[in-house]
C-alpha positions as CSV (number, residue, x, y, z in Angstrom):
1,M,-5.7,20.5,-11.0
2,R,-6.3,22.7,-7.9
3,L,-9.7,24.3,-7.4
4,F,-8.7,28.0,-8.1
5,E,-5.7,27.2,-10.3
6,G,-5.1,30.1,-12.8
7,T,-7.3,32.6,-10.9
8,Q,-6.4,35.5,-8.5
9,W,-7.3,33.2,-5.6
10,D,-4.9,30.5,-6.5
11,V,-2.7,29.5,-3.5
12,P,-0.1,26.9,-4.4
13,P,0.3,24.1,-1.9
14,R,3.1,24.4,0.7
15,C,4.9,21.9,2.9
16,D,3.5,21.8,6.5
17,R,7.0,21.5,8.0
18,C,9.3,23.9,6.0
19,E,6.6,26.2,4.4
20,E,8.3,25.8,1.0
21,L,6.3,25.1,-2.1
22,E,5.6,21.4,-2.4
23,S,7.5,21.3,-5.7
24,D,10.6,22.8,-4.0
25,C,10.3,21.0,-0.6
26,E,13.3,18.8,0.4
27,C,11.9,17.4,3.7
28,P,12.4,13.7,4.2
29,P,9.3,11.6,4.2
30,L,7.5,11.1,7.6
31,P,8.2,7.7,9.3
32,K,5.4,5.2,9.3
33,P,3.6,4.6,12.7
34,A,5.3,1.8,14.6
35,N,2.2,0.6,16.5
36,I,0.9,-1.5,13.5
37,V,0.7,-5.2,14.6
38,D,1.1,-7.9,11.9
39,P,-2.1,-10.0,11.6
40,A,-0.1,-13.2,11.7
41,K,1.0,-12.3,15.3
42,Q,-2.5,-11.7,16.6
43,K,-4.6,-14.6,18.0
44,L,-8.3,-13.7,17.8
45,K,-11.0,-15.4,19.8
46,I,-14.5,-15.7,18.2
47,Q,-17.6,-16.4,20.3
48,V,-21.3,-16.3,20.0
49,E,-23.2,-14.6,22.9
50,R,-26.8,-14.3,23.7
51,R,-28.1,-10.9,24.8
52,K,-31.3,-9.5,26.1
53,R,-34.5,-10.6,24.4
54,G,-32.7,-13.6,22.7
55,K,-30.5,-11.5,20.4
56,V,-27.4,-13.3,19.2
57,V,-24.1,-11.5,18.7
58,T,-20.8,-12.7,17.3
59,V,-17.9,-11.3,19.4
60,I,-14.3,-11.0,18.3
61,R,-11.6,-10.4,20.9
62,G,-7.9,-9.8,20.5
63,V,-7.5,-7.2,17.7
64,A,-4.5,-5.2,18.9
65,D,-4.5,-2.0,16.8
66,D,-7.3,0.6,17.1
67,D,-7.1,1.7,13.5
68,A,-7.1,-1.9,12.2
69,R,-10.1,-2.7,14.6
70,A,-12.3,0.0,12.9
71,K,-11.4,-1.1,9.4
72,L,-11.7,-4.8,10.2
73,L,-15.2,-4.2,11.6
74,T,-16.3,-2.4,8.5
75,D,-15.0,-5.1,6.2
76,L,-16.6,-7.9,8.3
77,K,-19.9,-6.2,8.4
78,N,-19.8,-5.9,4.6
79,V,-18.9,-9.6,4.3
80,V,-21.7,-10.9,6.5
81,G,-24.3,-8.2,5.6
82,S,-25.2,-7.1,9.1
83,G,-24.6,-4.4,11.6
84,G,-22.0,-4.3,14.3
85,T,-20.1,-2.1,16.7
86,I,-16.8,-1.7,18.7
87,R,-17.3,-2.1,22.5
88,E,-14.1,-1.5,24.6
89,D,-11.6,-3.8,22.8
90,T,-14.0,-6.2,21.2
91,L,-15.8,-6.3,17.8
92,E,-19.5,-7.2,18.0
93,I,-21.4,-8.2,14.9
94,Q,-25.2,-8.9,15.0
95,G,-26.1,-12.5,14.4
96,D,-24.4,-15.9,14.4
97,H,-21.6,-15.6,11.8
98,V,-18.8,-17.6,13.3
99,D,-18.0,-19.7,10.2
100,T,-18.0,-16.9,7.7
101,I,-16.0,-14.6,10.0
102,S,-13.4,-17.2,10.9
103,Q,-12.9,-18.1,7.2
104,T,-12.5,-14.4,6.3
105,L,-10.1,-13.7,9.1
106,A,-8.0,-16.8,8.2
107,Q,-7.8,-15.6,4.6
108,R,-6.4,-12.3,5.9
109,G,-3.7,-14.0,7.9
110,Y,-5.1,-13.8,11.5
111,Q,-4.8,-16.8,13.9
112,I,-8.1,-18.1,15.2
113,R,-8.4,-19.7,18.6
């Protein structure tokens, strides 16, 4: 049900490409993006680094896809229960979580070096 369905402000949804009503649209579906890399083809490197003031950070290198990188970081932060960030092309998670992260990534099909 649309927000204003049945009122004077009701605007039925239209296709972005042909401007027809969505129910009458005959456009073919959009192709999927081709830049998605299969996790089994990615070799990730997991390391623990010490930072200023003795802080410990788990660093993951080798995640190829930018969209997958952001989602993977969110999932890993939830698994280990700590904060993290993306710096350049690495994932950084606060604390020493090498064992937990390597098990989680192996379950998802990534190759670990």
